ROFI-673450 format. One record per atom (N, C-alpha, C): atom name; z, x, y. Coordinates in nm, 3 decimals, m for minus. Each point is the difference from the previous one (the first is absolute). Layout:
<atoms>
+------+---------+---------+---------+
! atom !       z !       x !       y !
+------+---------+---------+---------+
!   CA !       Z !       X !       Y !
...
+------+---------+---------+---------+
</atoms>
This chain:
<atoms>
+------+---------+---------+---------+
! atom !       z !       x !       y !
+------+---------+---------+---------+
!    N !   3.059 ! m24.879 !   6.253 !
!   CA !  m0.006 !   0.113 !  m0.109 !
!    C !  m0.007 !   0.132 !   0.087 !
!    N !   0.072 !   0.096 !  m0.067 !
!   CA !   0.000 !   0.130 !   0.078 !
!    C !  m0.134 !   0.073 !  m0.031 !
!    N !  m0.036 !   0.095 !   0.075 !
!   CA !  m0.117 !   0.075 !  m0.015 !
!    C !  m0.013 !   0.079 !  m0.129 !
!    N !  m0.104 !  m0.014 !  m0.075 !
!   CA !  m0.021 !   0.076 !  m0.119 !
!    C !  m0.075 !   0.129 !   0.015 !
!    N !   0.014 !   0.100 !  m0.084 !
!   CA !  m0.085 !   0.104 !   0.001 !
!    C !  m0.142 !  m0.039 !  m0.035 !
!    N !  m0.097 !   0.077 !   0.021 !
!   CA !  m0.137 !  m0.036 !  m0.034 !
!    C !  m0.024 !  m0.029 !  m0.149 !
!    N !   0.078 !   0.068 !  m0.074 !
!   CA !  m0.005 !  m0.015 !  m0.149 !
!    C !   0.136 !   0.007 !  m0.064 !
!    N !   0.028 !  m0.096 !  m0.083 !
!   CA !   0.122 !   0.002 !  m0.072 !
!    C !  m0.027 !  m0.005 !  m0.145 !
!    N !   0.059 !   0.095 !  m0.074 !
!   CA !  m0.023 !   0.014 !  m0.137 !
!    C !   0.124 !  m0.033 !  m0.072 !
!    N !  m0.018 !  m0.080 !  m0.113 !
!   CA !   0.124 !  m0.048 !  m0.083 !
!    C !   0.051 !   0.129 !  m0.052 !
!    N !   0.139 !  m0.012 !  m0.005 !
!   CA !   0.079 !   0.125 !  m0.056 !
!    C !  m0.023 !   0.022 !  m0.151 !
!    N !  m0.052 !  m0.096 !  m0.064 !
!   CA !  m0.028 !   0.010 !  m0.135 !
!    C !  m0.143 !   0.065 !  m0.039 !
!    N !  m0.080 !   0.006 !   0.113 !
!   CA !  m0.135 !   0.048 !  m0.015 !
!    C !  m0.010 !   0.143 !  m0.024 !
!    N !  m0.072 !   0.044 !  m0.104 !
!   CA !  m0.016 !   0.144 !  m0.032 !
!    C !  m0.133 !   0.023 !  m0.053 !
!    N !  m0.026 !   0.124 !  m0.012 !
!   CA !  m0.128 !   0.043 !  m0.071 !
!    C !  m0.103 !   0.061 !   0.091 !
!    N !  m0.116 !   0.036 !  m0.052 !
!   CA !  m0.117 !   0.059 !   0.077 !
!    C !  m0.052 !  m0.090 !   0.104 !
!    N !  m0.006 !  m0.120 !  m0.017 !
!   CA !  m0.059 !  m0.087 !   0.108 !
!    C !   0.099 !  m0.008 !   0.119 !
!    N !   0.127 !  m0.008 !  m0.028 !
!   CA !   0.104 !  m0.008 !   0.108 !
!    C !  m0.002 !   0.136 !   0.061 !
!    N !  m0.004 !   0.103 !  m0.069 !
!   CA !  m0.001 !   0.144 !   0.060 !
!    C !  m0.128 !   0.014 !   0.094 !
!    N !  m0.104 !  m0.048 !  m0.041 !
!   CA !  m0.129 !   0.023 !   0.072 !
!    C !   0.010 !  m0.081 !   0.128 !
!    N !   0.055 !  m0.129 !  m0.010 !
!   CA !   0.017 !  m0.088 !   0.114 !
!    C !   0.091 !   0.066 !   0.102 !
!    N !   0.107 !   0.054 !  m0.050 !
!   CA !   0.098 !   0.066 !   0.092 !
!    C !  m0.064 !   0.118 !   0.078 !
!    N !  m0.067 !   0.079 !  m0.079 !
!   CA !  m0.063 !   0.122 !   0.065 !
!    C !  m0.111 !  m0.055 !   0.095 !
!    N !  m0.088 !  m0.093 !  m0.022 !
!   CA !  m0.104 !  m0.041 !   0.085 !
!    C !   0.070 !  m0.064 !   0.127 !
!    N !   0.106 !  m0.069 !  m0.011 !
!   CA !   0.060 !  m0.055 !   0.109 !
!    C !   0.061 !   0.106 !   0.090 !
!    N !   0.062 !   0.100 !  m0.064 !
!   CA !   0.048 !   0.118 !   0.090 !
!    C !  m0.115 !   0.083 !   0.066 !
!    N !  m0.099 !   0.013 !  m0.068 !
!   CA !  m0.117 !   0.065 !   0.064 !
!    C !  m0.062 !  m0.078 !   0.112 !
!    N !   0.004 !  m0.130 !  m0.004 !
!   CA !  m0.050 !  m0.085 !   0.103 !
!    C !   0.100 !  m0.051 !   0.102 !
!    N !   0.127 !   0.059 !  m0.003 !
!   CA !   0.102 !  m0.039 !   0.100 !
!    C !   0.051 !  m0.151 !  m0.016 !
!    N !  m0.007 !  m0.044 !  m0.122 !
!   CA !   0.046 !  m0.140 !  m0.027 !
!    C !   0.142 !   0.012 !  m0.040 !
!    N !   0.100 !  m0.075 !   0.071 !
!   CA !   0.135 !   0.000 !  m0.035 !
!    C !   0.023 !  m0.071 !  m0.132 !
!    N !   0.087 !   0.062 !  m0.084 !
!   CA !   0.030 !  m0.053 !  m0.134 !
!    C !   0.153 !  m0.001 !  m0.018 !
!    N !   0.049 !  m0.113 !  m0.065 !
!   CA !   0.126 !  m0.007 !  m0.040 !
!    C !   0.011 !  m0.051 !  m0.131 !
!    N !   0.110 !   0.020 !  m0.075 !
!   CA !   0.022 !  m0.055 !  m0.137 !
!    C !   0.109 !  m0.103 !   0.009 !
!    N !  m0.019 !  m0.113 !  m0.050 !
!   CA !   0.099 !  m0.109 !  m0.008 !
!    C !  m0.023 !  m0.084 !  m0.131 !
!    N !   0.110 !  m0.061 !  m0.040 !
!   CA !  m0.001 !  m0.080 !  m0.116 !
!    C !  m0.073 !  m0.136 !   0.035 !
!    N !  m0.120 !  m0.011 !  m0.038 !
!   CA !  m0.082 !  m0.121 !   0.031 !
!    C !   0.030 !  m0.115 !  m0.096 !
!    N !   0.022 !  m0.125 !   0.042 !
!   CA !   0.013 !  m0.111 !  m0.092 !
!    C !  m0.116 !  m0.048 !  m0.078 !
!    N !  m0.122 !   0.043 !   0.067 !
!   CA !  m0.128 !  m0.032 !  m0.075 !
!    C !  m0.105 !   0.100 !   0.060 !
!    N !  m0.094 !   0.045 !  m0.081 !
!   CA !  m0.091 !   0.102 !   0.039 !
!    C !   0.046 !   0.138 !  m0.018 !
!    N !  m0.102 !   0.091 !   0.009 !
!   CA !   0.027 !   0.144 !  m0.001 !
!    C !  m0.012 !   0.070 !   0.138 !
!    N !  m0.087 !  m0.058 !   0.077 !
!   CA !  m0.025 !   0.064 !   0.137 !
!    C !  m0.009 !  m0.118 !   0.093 !
!    N !   0.063 !   0.023 !   0.125 !
!   CA !  m0.017 !  m0.086 !   0.112 !
!    C !  m0.082 !   0.073 !   0.099 !
!    N !  m0.102 !  m0.052 !   0.053 !
!   CA !  m0.086 !   0.055 !   0.113 !
!    C !   0.047 !  m0.059 !   0.127 !
!    N !   0.107 !   0.047 !   0.060 !
!   CA !   0.053 !  m0.059 !   0.129 !
!    C !   0.053 !  m0.139 !  m0.038 !
!    N !  m0.043 !  m0.090 !   0.089 !
!   CA !   0.036 !  m0.138 !  m0.038 !
!    C !  m0.124 !  m0.081 !  m0.018 !
!    N !  m0.105 !   0.079 !  m0.046 !
!   CA !  m0.140 !  m0.073 !  m0.022 !
!    C !  m0.032 !  m0.026 !  m0.145 !
!    N !   0.050 !   0.087 !  m0.098 !
!   CA !  m0.046 !  m0.008 !  m0.138 !
!    C !   0.103 !   0.048 !  m0.095 !
!    N !   0.007 !  m0.059 !  m0.114 !
!   CA !   0.084 !   0.035 !  m0.105 !
!    C !  m0.089 !   0.029 !  m0.130 !
!    N !   0.013 !   0.132 !  m0.052 !
!   CA !  m0.090 !   0.029 !  m0.111 !
!    C !   0.082 !   0.031 !  m0.123 !
!    N !  m0.048 !  m0.055 !  m0.112 !
!   CA !   0.064 !   0.016 !  m0.131 !
!    C !  m0.106 !   0.098 !  m0.074 !
!    N !   0.038 !   0.120 !  m0.028 !
!   CA !  m0.084 !   0.097 !  m0.060 !
!    C !   0.011 !  m0.029 !  m0.152 !
!    N !  m0.124 !  m0.007 !  m0.072 !
!   CA !  m0.005 !  m0.023 !  m0.140 !
!    C !  m0.107 !   0.095 !  m0.060 !
!    N !   0.030 !   0.058 !  m0.110 !
!   CA !  m0.104 !   0.074 !  m0.076 !
!    C !  m0.087 !  m0.108 !  m0.064 !
!    N !  m0.116 !   0.041 !  m0.034 !
!   CA !  m0.097 !  m0.102 !  m0.070 !
!    C !   0.060 !  m0.071 !  m0.121 !
!    N !   0.054 !   0.085 !  m0.080 !
!   CA !   0.063 !  m0.041 !  m0.142 !
!    C !   0.119 !  m0.099 !   0.038 !
!    N !   0.080 !   0.041 !   0.101 !
!   CA !   0.113 !  m0.091 !   0.033 !
!    C !  m0.042 !  m0.129 !   0.051 !
!    N !  m0.094 !   0.001 !   0.087 !
!   CA !  m0.056 !  m0.112 !   0.061 !
!    C !  m0.059 !  m0.101 !  m0.110 !
!    N !  m0.082 !   0.058 !  m0.083 !
!   CA !  m0.046 !  m0.082 !  m0.104 !
!    C !   0.095 !  m0.059 !  m0.098 !
!    N !   0.101 !   0.084 !  m0.021 !
!   CA !   0.101 !  m0.059 !  m0.099 !
!    C !   0.090 !  m0.100 !   0.071 !
!    N !   0.021 !   0.021 !   0.126 !
!   CA !   0.091 !  m0.090 !   0.079 !
!    C !  m0.063 !  m0.132 !   0.021 !
!    N !  m0.128 !  m0.002 !   0.044 !
!   CA !  m0.061 !  m0.116 !   0.047 !
!    C !  m0.077 !  m0.075 !  m0.112 !
!    N !  m0.060 !   0.068 !  m0.092 !
!   CA !  m0.083 !  m0.056 !  m0.107 !
!    C !   0.077 !  m0.037 !  m0.118 !
!    N !   0.075 !   0.092 !  m0.056 !
!   CA !   0.072 !  m0.019 !  m0.125 !
!    C !   0.133 !  m0.073 !   0.020 !
!    N !   0.054 !   0.016 !   0.120 !
!   CA !   0.130 !  m0.062 !   0.032 !
!    C !  m0.014 !  m0.065 !   0.148 !
!    N !  m0.060 !  m0.116 !   0.006 !
!   CA !  m0.016 !  m0.060 !   0.121 !
!    C !   0.127 !  m0.036 !   0.074 !
!    N !   0.118 !   0.006 !  m0.062 !
!   CA !   0.126 !  m0.035 !   0.075 !
!    C !   0.032 !   0.124 !   0.092 !
!    N !  m0.070 !   0.116 !  m0.013 !
!   CA !   0.035 !   0.122 !   0.073 !
!    C !  m0.117 !   0.033 !   0.096 !
!    N !  m0.088 !  m0.095 !   0.025 !
!   CA !  m0.116 !   0.032 !   0.075 !
!    C !   0.040 !   0.034 !   0.146 !
!    N !  m0.073 !   0.083 !   0.077 !
!   CA !   0.036 !   0.026 !   0.141 !
!    C !   0.009 !  m0.123 !   0.084 !
!    N !  m0.082 !  m0.109 !  m0.033 !
!   CA !   0.016 !  m0.113 !   0.083 !
!    C !   0.138 !  m0.067 !  m0.018 !
!    N !   0.068 !   0.028 !  m0.099 !
!   CA !   0.139 !  m0.056 !  m0.012 !
!    C !   0.097 !   0.058 !   0.098 !
!    N !  m0.038 !   0.102 !   0.076 !
!   CA !   0.092 !   0.066 !   0.103 !
!    C !  m0.030 !  m0.082 !   0.123 !
!    N !  m0.091 !  m0.084 !   0.020 !
!   CA !  m0.022 !  m0.074 !   0.130 !
!    C !   0.120 !  m0.058 !   0.056 !
!    N !   0.075 !  m0.077 !  m0.086 !
!   CA !   0.119 !  m0.071 !   0.065 !
!    C !   0.102 !   0.101 !   0.062 !
!    N !   0.023 !   0.101 !  m0.073 !
!   CA !   0.094 !   0.102 !   0.048 !
!    C !  m0.062 !   0.079 !   0.110 !
!    N !  m0.126 !   0.025 !   0.001 !
!   CA !  m0.064 !   0.056 !   0.119 !
!    C !   0.008 !  m0.086 !   0.123 !
!    N !  m0.023 !  m0.134 !   0.001 !
!   CA !   0.002 !  m0.070 !   0.115 !
!    C !   0.151 !  m0.020 !   0.043 !
!    N !   0.102 !   0.004 !  m0.088 !
!   CA !   0.137 !  m0.011 !   0.031 !
!    C !   0.042 !   0.128 !   0.072 !
!    N !  m0.034 !   0.116 !  m0.055 !
!   CA !   0.044 !   0.122 !   0.050 !
!    C !  m0.076 !   0.055 !   0.129 !
!    N !  m0.129 !  m0.033 !  m0.001 !
!   CA !  m0.083 !   0.059 !   0.098 !
!    C !  m0.076 !  m0.122 !   0.077 !
!    N !   0.057 !  m0.097 !   0.055 !
!   CA !  m0.072 !  m0.120 !   0.054 !
!    C !  m0.102 !   0.035 !   0.111 !
!    N !   0.021 !   0.113 !   0.062 !
!   CA !  m0.093 !   0.030 !   0.106 !
!    C !  m0.140 !   0.037 !  m0.052 !
!    N !  m0.009 !   0.029 !  m0.135 !
!   CA !  m0.121 !   0.043 !  m0.059 !
!    C !  m0.081 !  m0.116 !  m0.059 !
!    N !   0.064 !  m0.113 !   0.000 !
!   CA !  m0.070 !  m0.119 !  m0.062 !
!    C !  m0.078 !  m0.080 !   0.109 !
+------+---------+---------+---------+
</atoms>
């Protein structure tokens, strides 16, 4: 696998949280790139994949509609990022 930046942000990720993360990364000298990620919203190097959820979204996805629970991303996560498993 080729070298990743310190932080990769999904190209579809927008909003105040994303803006704050980008500003914080810039202030701290953290390299950032935007790529279309197959799963997750943020990759922290090759160590972690983060799916950002608002509290309302998390509740509705995992409690009211368990077929869209974050745990359902695990098979895709392990396929796309085996080094994190």
